[in-house]
N, C-alpha and C positions, 0 to 999 in steps of 0.2 A: 543353613537357610537357603543357600543358593547352590544349584547343581549345574553340572555341564549339560548344555543342550547340544548334542552332536548332530542332530538332524532337525531342522526347524522349517516352518512354512515360509513361503515367500513373504518378506516383510512389507512389500509394497502395498499401499492401501487401495481398496476398491469399494465402489459403492455397494451397499447392501442389496440393491435391486438386481445386481448381477450375481447374487448368490455366493459371494465370497466373504470370508470372515472379517469382522470388525478389526480395524487396526487404528490405534490412537497414535497421532503423529505430533512431534514438536520439533522445533529447530532451536539450536543454541549457538549464538554467535559469540565472537571473541569478547571477553570481559563480562559475560553474562552467565546466568544460571537458570535452570528450570526445575520445577518440582512437579512430580506426577504421582498421584495416588494409584497404586497397583494392587490388584487382587492376587491372592495365592494361586499358583499355577500358570501365571502369565509368562510369556517369553519377552524379554527385553532385548532389544538390538540397538546398538549405537554405531552409526557410520561416521567415520572421519572424512567428511565430504572433500575438503581441500587438501588433506594430508599435511605432514610436516608440523603437527601440533599435538599437544597432550590435552586430555580432559580428565577430570576427577569425578569419580562416581562414589556416592555415599548413600546409605540406606537407613531410614529412620523407622524404628519399629513402633507398634501401637502404644507401647509403654513410654514413648518419647525418648528412648535411648537409641544411640547410634549403633548399628551392627559393627562389631569390631574385627570380625574375621574378613579374610579376603574372599570375595566372590569367585566362584569357579565358572569359567565360561570359555567360549571359543574366541580367541583373540588375546593380545598381550595385555597384561595387567600386573601391577605390583602395589604393595601396601604404601601409603603415604599419608601425611597430615593434610587436612583441608587447607588449600592456599587462601587463607582469609584475605590476605592483603594483595592478592594477585588478580583480583577482578573487581568489578564495580562494587564499591562499599555499600551503595544503596540497594543493590540486589541481595547482598548478604543480610543487611538489616531487615529487609522485607521477609526473606525466608526465615530468619531467626525469630521474628515476631510471630509469624504464622505457625511456628513449630516450638514455641516455648523456650527458645534459646538453646535447644539441645545441639544444634549444629556447631556452635562456637568452638567447643573442645573435641569435636568428633574427628574420627579418622576416615579416610577414604581410600579409594583404589585408583591409582593413576592408569588410565587407558591410553594406549598408543604411545606417542613420544615424538620428539623432533624429527626423527628419521622415518616416521610412518609414511606410507604411500597413500595417495588419494584413493578413497574407497575402502580403506581398511575397516574391518568389521569386528565388532565385539558382540557376542550374544550369550545371554545367561537366562536361566529360568528360576523365578522366585517361588519359594515354598510357602511364604507367609504373606498375609496382607501387610503392606508397608508403604512408605512414601520414599520414592526414589528422587535423588537429587543428582543432576549432572551439571558440573561447573566447568567453564571454559576459560582458564586463565589467559592472560595477556601480558607480554613483556612490556614494561614501562617505556622502553625506547622505540616502541613500534612506529611512532610518528616519524622518527628520523631514519630508521633502518628498515622499516616494513615488517609485516607479520600478519597476525590475524588468524582466525580459525572459524570453522563452521562445522557443527555436528548435527546429525539428524537422529532423533530418538523415535523409536517405534515400540509400542506395547501391544502385543497380541494377546487378547484374553484366552483363558483356557478352553472355552467352548463357546460356540455360537449361541445367541438367544439373549433375551433381556436381562436375564439373571447375571450374565457375565459382563454387562455393561456398567461401568461406573459413571454416575451422574457427574456433571461438572462441579468443581469445587464451589461451595457457597459464596455469593458475592458480599455477604454481610450476615447480620444476625437474623435467623429465620424465625418468623412468627408462626407460620403454619406452612404445611406442604402436604400434597397428596397426589395420587396417580389418577389420571383420567383414562380409564380402560378404553380400548379401541371400540369404536361404534357407539360411545356414550358422550354425555355432556355433564358439566357440573357448574352450578352457579355459586357465587361467593361474594362476600363484601370486602372492600378495602377502604381504609381511611385516607384522607388527604395526606400526602407525603410518604406513604408506604410505597414499595416497589413490588411489582409483579414480574415474575420471571416464568416464561412459557418455554419448556424444554422439549425438544424432540428427542425421545429416549433412544430409538434405534436408527433414526435417520430416515429421510424420505417419507415423512408422515405429516400431513397437513392438520392445522388446528384453527377452527374458526373461533373468532373472539369478538365479543360485543360488550359494551359497557353503558350503563345507564346512570345519569346523575341522580344521586340519592335525594338531593333537595327537591328536585322536580317530582320524583316519585311520591314524596311526602305531600306534595301539593296536588296530587292526583294527575300529573302530567308525565308523559313518557318523552324524555330527551335523551338521545343516545348518539353514538358516533355517526356522524354524517359524512360520507365520503366526498360529496360535492363541495360542502363548506370546507372541509379539511384541505382538499386539493387547492381550492381557491385561496384560502389563507396562506398556503405554502407557495403561492404563485406557480403552481404546477397544474393548471386547469386540465391539461390533457392527460388522461390516465397513463401512468407508466408503472412498471413492476418496481417493487421496493416499498419503503415506508417513508411517511412524512415525519418531520421533526416533532410535530404535535398533531393531535386529533381533536376536532371540535364537535359540539353538538349543533342542533338546528338554530339555536340562539346565539351562535358564535362564541359560546363559552368553551374555554380549553378544558378538556377532560384528562388527557394523558400526554406525557412527553416521552418519546423513545430515548432511552439512555444508551443501550447496547444492542447490537445486532450482529450476529456472527454469520449471517447467511447473505443478506442483501437482496434477496429474491422473494417477494411476497405479493399477494393480491390484495389490493386496497380499493377495488372498485366493482367487484362482482358480488353475486349473492352466495350465500351458503347453499350447499346442495339441497335440493327439494324432492318431495315425493313425486311431484308431477314430472320433474326432470327425469327421474328413473323410469316413470311409467311410460313416458313418450318414447323411451328407448328400448322398451320391452322388458323392464325389470319391475313389475308391479310389487308393492309391498316391501321394497328394499328400505333398509334403515337409511335415515338421511339426517343431516345436521340441523336443518330448519325445525323439524319436529322435535329433535332432541333439545334444541335451545328453547323452544316453547315449553316443553315439559320441565326443564330446569328452572326457567323463569316463573313457573306457575305459582310457587309459594310466595312470590313477591307481587302478586296480583297484576302481573304484566300481561297485556293482551297477546293472545295467541296469534301466530301469523303462519301462513302457508309458506312464506318465503322470507327469510331474514337476511337483510344486508349485514355484512360482517367484514372485518379484516381477516383474511385467511392467511395466517402465518405459514410460511414454508411452501405455499401453493405457487408453483411456477407458471405464471400466465403473463400474457402481454397482449397489447393491441397492435395488430399488423398495420404499419404505417402507410401502406399502399391501399388496402381495402377496408381498414378499420375493424376487421374481424378479431374476435378474442381467440387467442391461441393458448394451448396448454401443453405441458410435457412433464416428464418426471421431475420431482423436486430436487432442489440443489442441496438440501440440508443433509448433514451427516450426524452420526450418533453424538448426542450431547450438545448439538447446536441450539441456540436459544435466542429469544428477544427479552430484553428487560425494559420495563416502562415505569415511570413515576406517576402516581395518581395525583392530579392537580386539584382534585376535589374528592369528596366522598363518593364512592361508586358502588353499584351493584353490577357485577361482571359475570360472564359465562365463558367457559372454554370447552372446546370439543376435541375429540379425537376422531377425525373424519372416518366414516365407514366405507368409503368408495373403494371397491375392489374390482371395478370393471374398467378402470382408466389407469393410465400410467402415473397419475399424480402422486399416488402413495406407493409406487412400485408394485401395484397389484396385490399388496400385502399390507393391510392396515394394521398399525401397531399403536402403542400407548403414547400418551403425552403426560408430562410431569409439570406441576405448577407449584411455584414457591412464592410466598409473601414475605418481604423483608420489612424490618422496623423502619420508622420514619427517618431516623438519622443515619441511615446506611450511606456509606461513601461509595457510591457507584459511579465511575467516571463515564463521561460521554465518549463512546468509541464504537467503531464498526470493525468488522472482520476484513482481513486482507490476506491473500495468498499469492505469492509470487508465481507459483506453479500449482496446478490442480492437486498434485500429490502432496504438496507441502502441508504442514500443520498450520492451522488458522492463527493469525496474529491480530489481536485487537490494536487499533490505532492508539498510539501513545503520544505523549507530549515530548517535544524536543528538549534537549538539555538547556536550551535558551528560554524555555517557557517561564521560568520564574521571573524573567525580565520582560518578555513580550507580553505576558498575560496581564501585567500591570498597565499596559498601554493600549490594549484592545481586547475585545471579546469576539472579533470577527476572525474565525479560523476556517480553514478548508483542509480537506484530506489530501496529503501528498504521499501516495503509496501507503505506508503504514505509520505516517506521522501527521500530526495536526500542525499546520503552518499558518502564519497570519496572512489574511487577504489584504487588509489595510489597517491603518491605525487611527484611533479616534481623533487625535489632535490634528491630523493632517489630511487624511483621505488620499485616494489614489492619485488624483491629479496634482496635488501639492507634492506628493512624494516623487512623481514623475519629474516635476520641475526641479526638485532638489537634486535629483541625479544628474540633471542637465547642467545645473549651475553651481552646485556645491558638492555634496556627497550624501550617499545613503548606505545604510547597513541592513542587510537582509539575511535571515535565517534560511540557508539552502541545505539543511541537513538531509533532506530527502534524497539527495544525490547518492548514487551507489559508489562505494569505494572498494576496489579489490587490489590486492598486492600479488604480483605475478613474479615468483621467486624461484631461482634455481639455474643450473648451468645451461639449460635449454630454453630459458624465459624468452630471450630475444628471438630465437628461432620460432617459437610458438606464435608470438605476436607478429612476426614478419609474415607468417603464413595466414594469419587471421585478419590483419588490418590492412587498410588500403594505402597507408603511408609507409615510407621506408624507415623501419626501426633501426637499421644499421647506422643511419645517419644521425641518430638522436644521441647527443652528448649528455653527460651527467649535469644535473641542474637545469635541464631543458625539457620542454614538453611540446606536443603538437596535438592539433585536432585531427581525428581520424574516424573512419567508418569500419563497421564490422558487417560484412555482407554475406549472404548465402550464395549458392551456386547460380541462382538466377539473377544475381546482382541487386536484389532487394536488400534494404538496409535493416539488419537485425537490431543495431544499436549504433549510437554515436557517442563520443566522449573525448576526453583529454588523456593522453598517455604522458606520464612523467617518468624520466629515468633517475631513480634514486641512487643506484650504483650500477656497475656493469652487469650484474646478474639480478638486479631488483628493480621492478617497474611498478608504478601505481596507475591503475586504469580507473578514472573517474567518469561515470557513465550514468545512464538513465534506467537501465533495465537489469533485473536479476538474470535475464536470459544470456547476458554476456558471460557470466561465470559458468553457466551450464555449457555454453558453446565452447568455451576455452578448455574446459575440463574434458569434454568429449573429444576435442581435436588432439589434446595432449595424449590421451589414451590411444586414440586411433593411430597417431604417428609414433608412439612409443618414446615420448619425450620425458626427460627428467625435469619436472617443473611442478611447482605447487601454485594453485590458484586460491588465495586465502581471502575470505570476506572480512572486512573490518566492521561490518554491521553498523550499529549506532554507537559503537565505541569511539569512532572518529566522527566528529561533527564539523560543520563548516559554515563560515559566513562569507557573504560577498560584500566587500566595501567598494562601492563604485561611484564615479563622478570625478570632475576635474580637480577637486581638493583632496582626493584620496591619498596621493603620494605625500602631500604636506602633512596630513593627519598621521600617517604611519611613521613619518620621520621623527616624530616626537616620542614614539613608544617602542620602536624596533631596535633590538639589539642582536647583532650577528657576531659569531665567533670569527676569528681571522681566516679560518679555512673555509668559510662559507661566503657566497656572493653577497655584496652589500646591496641594500635596498636600491640606492641610487643607480646601480649598475644593472639592475634587472631590466631586460628587454621584454618585449611582448612574448609570452609563453615561457618565460624564464621563471625559476623559483629558487627559494633558499630556505634553509631551516633557521628559524629565529627564536627569540625569546621576548617576553613582555617586559619592557623597561631595562632590565640588566641581565647579567649572566645567571642569576638565580631565579629569574622569572619563569613562568610556565612556557613550555616549548610549543611551537606551532610551525607548520609548513606554510610559507607564504608564496603564492604564485601570482604572476601578473596576467590574470585571466579574468573573464567574466561573461555575462550573457546580456549585456545591455548596449553594447556598441560604444560605450564611453570608456575613458581611461578607468582602469579598475584593477582590483586585487581579490584574491580569495584566501581565506584563512582556514587551515585545517588543523584541528587540535583534538586532544583527548577530552571527552565530555566532562571529566572531573574539573577541567579548567574553563569550562564554557562560560560561566557567568563572570569569572574574573576577567577573561579576555574581552567579553562584551562590555563590561564596565570600563575597562581600560580604553577601548576604542572610542566608546561614546564620550568619555570625558576628554580625550584628546581632540575629538572632532567638534566639541561644543562651540569653540570660537569661530569655526568655519561653517556653522549651520548644518552640521550632520544631523540627519533624522533617520529613524528606522523606516524600512520600506517593506511592503507586502507584495503578494503575487499579482494583484491587479495592475499595479504600475509597471511591474516587470513585463507583463503581456504587451503593454503599449510600446515599451522600449525595445523589446526583442523583435516586434513586427516592423518597427521603423528601421531597425538595424538589419532586417532581412535574415534573421536567424531561424532555422527550421527546428521543429520538434517532432517527436514520434507521435503517431496517431493523427497527425495533421498533414504536415508536408511530406513525411516519409512513413512507409509501412509496407505491408506485403503486396499492395496493389501497384506499386511503382518502384522502379529501380533507382539507383543513386543519381543517375543522369537526369531522369525525369523529376527527381526531387530537388533539383537545383544544387546538388552536392558534388558536382563533377570536380570542383576545385580541390576536394579532399581525396581525390583518387590519383595516385602516382602510377601512371602506365609505364614508367621507365624502370620500376623495380621488378625483381623476379616475380614469378607467379604467386598469386594470392587468391583466396577463395573469392569467386565472382568475377575474376578479371576477364575471363573469356566472354562471359555474358555482357559485361559492361563495354568491352571493346566492340562487340557486335552491335549492341544497341546504341552506341555512341554515334555510329554512322547512319543508323536507321531509326532514330528516335521519332516517335509519333506525337509526344506531348512534351511540354516545357513548363517549368515553373516560372511565373512572371508576377510582377506587381500590378495592382489595379488601383487607380485613384478615382474618387467619387466627388461630385460637386458639393454634397452637403454632409451632415452629420449622421444621416441614417446609415446604419452599419449592417451589412449582410451577415449571415451565420455560416459556420463551418457546414459543408455539405450542400449549400445552395447551388443550383445549377446556373451555368453561364451560357448565354444564347447568342446566336447570330440569326435574327428572325425567328423562325419556328424551330430551328435545329440547335440542339445542345452541342456545345463545342468545349466545354470544360466544367470545372467545379471549384468552389471556393474551399481553400484549405484552412485559412485562418484570417480573421478580420478584426479591426478595432477602429476606434476613433483616435486620431493623432492630434494632441493638443498643439504641437508645434506647427503642423501644416494646416490645422484648422478645418480638416475634413476627414471623412472615413477613408481607410486604406485597407487593402487586403492582399494576401498572396493567394495565387490560384494556379491550378494545373490546366493548361489549355492545349488545344491541338496546335501543332507546329504552324499550320497555315494561318492561324489567327493570333500568333504570339508576337508579331512585330510591334516595336515601340510606336505608340500613337494609334494602334488599332482601336476602333470603337466596338465595345461589347455591351451586353446587357446582363445583369444578374436577376434571375427570376425570383420573385417573392410571391406569396399567396399561391402556392402550388405551381410556381414557375411561370405562370402565364398571365394572371390577373393584374400583376404589378411588376414593373421592371425598373431597376436602378442602373442608369447609364454609367458606364465605366470606361476608362482609357488605360490602355496597357502601358506600363512603364518598367524601367529597369529596376533590379534589386541590388543593393538596398535602397530604401526610399530617401535616406539621408546619409551623408558622409560616405560616398561609394568607395573611397580609397582607404577607409578605416583609419583615417588620420588621428581621430580622437584616441582610439584604443592604442595606437602606436606611439602617441606623443611622448 
């Protein structure tokens, strides 16, 4: 069934608009699995991104049987049994349910191995339609010893064109589906509770969508999606690209709720294309969506219109913030991207496949749209798509391993990269959670943090080259805060580095770019080191507040060879167990992001709820409460702690970002040192604190003025409950950065309204970090 592919096309994905073949991409992290429906003749390639780990490949045939032979391909492979107990049991259960249980007793092929090099590649060609499963096992002691893996899977269809493109796997039981051919429209009815999935078949194809409330049509009225009402109800009155959570009609009745979006870039405020629009540009008689919508709606006695308002899925447009002009460009959507919506009432809908071939919006090549309708009780989770890098496979946001506990306490969640994490909890709210962290203790799900294990004989050499702190001085069971800079001195990422063993380090950071950068540098320098992603296999909690140590003392057990809880200093860590020697294991570090005494717990996600329950029970006598992201924002600003995209990024170096304390100029050369040394003596801007007289809080990006001249910009701002007024961090000109200097923050376009501010030192509270060091 599988034959060797000795010469194969470049597996890197490219947009269809560039005229390069479709490539379906998926990423598999340690302890997880992925399944892909593959057509006969497709080329499958698997890349061992981090090296030093094995994956298992198995193939399920259309008759639900597992292929028992060994696939033949370019790269190492040998026959093996499926490692059912070596990765997340929930993943196996989900895959088994989806495929009739055939995987349980199946055989697979082990790809790569513990000695594999980063970038090792396996390629094979499939001769039959089948479902391919790739499984990434994980060693159960990875919390203590390090490990992890990351595999990239690419499937290249046998030939270009719509016939070679597999639609995304159904989200539930399909009631009906059809193809909307390019340049046409189709109207249809959906019942309350049913789901509509609009799929871009080949990528970069726009689809106008409109929905009428059926009960209003029965009464002789036309009530349809109103973009102004929808924007206002979503508290987003200024038009922005993307979709609202719900869409309303003119009577403020909810019509649709968006449940899944794999693109994130759509037009929700403009018209569908019109005949007049083409005529004015010199294209008379051109097909247009407005006429197509009118024709499709005609059987429902809906009044014809020359210009239809619509949600234009996949249409890449925006409003220029300076001039207010509407801008457009090529769509972001890729083959198989979609939007899924729940009908909140009975509807009459229409979907188009836009005929525009004179603009970049459809890549100058209009293609088809596919529509599916799912039954009412379909279980379609609320999620959006996320890609760490443009070439990565799309990942829908998922729930954290702590969700079974947090979801019982709140329905307020926000996206943290590819996870949903709580914003605040119903019983407390952000301000009460803030005060609990100041006076007692809080527990927060921080699983969106990225965790990478850097392992091998040259691990320390790589980290010494890439980080701004001296790795050679880092002892086992210790950690430090460090930066990863580029040659210009700009901060690529920040994080905490822990020394697990002399050749094993754990880098906990905010960006997936860290791993890419480390791997690129290892290859460039010819170092023997593996950078392994722990993905969502390792989750983590932050236990913060003055009572945190007392709470942990009731539940932490450490073996004699590990540091004891009471001996952990700031940035120290140990490997512990819950309650006793047989309890679930976790890594416990004395770190946090609140400025208070605190600890972080890193554990296997299979133990997440047990550890959550253990900590919450132990903390009940001390008033421990769960905390969300809103309270953390207030705490981290008071503590003067910087974040990416606000205080640091490509537009400022580490010194201008207030991070000079994390740069060790005494160590040997590291990436960015020369630029930082040069800029240290000639810095033009400085990160400072600003205090305000009242509660009115500026926003990120607000300009800072002295008279008519702009001298800086707000990076982050919040209201401080303890100080009783608004505070902000800001990057301002050196000449205006002295403590006590009077500045003004511009609101209402920077000039119509000014907020007086006084420059102060950072942090706003506890300048010597005495709380965290206590």
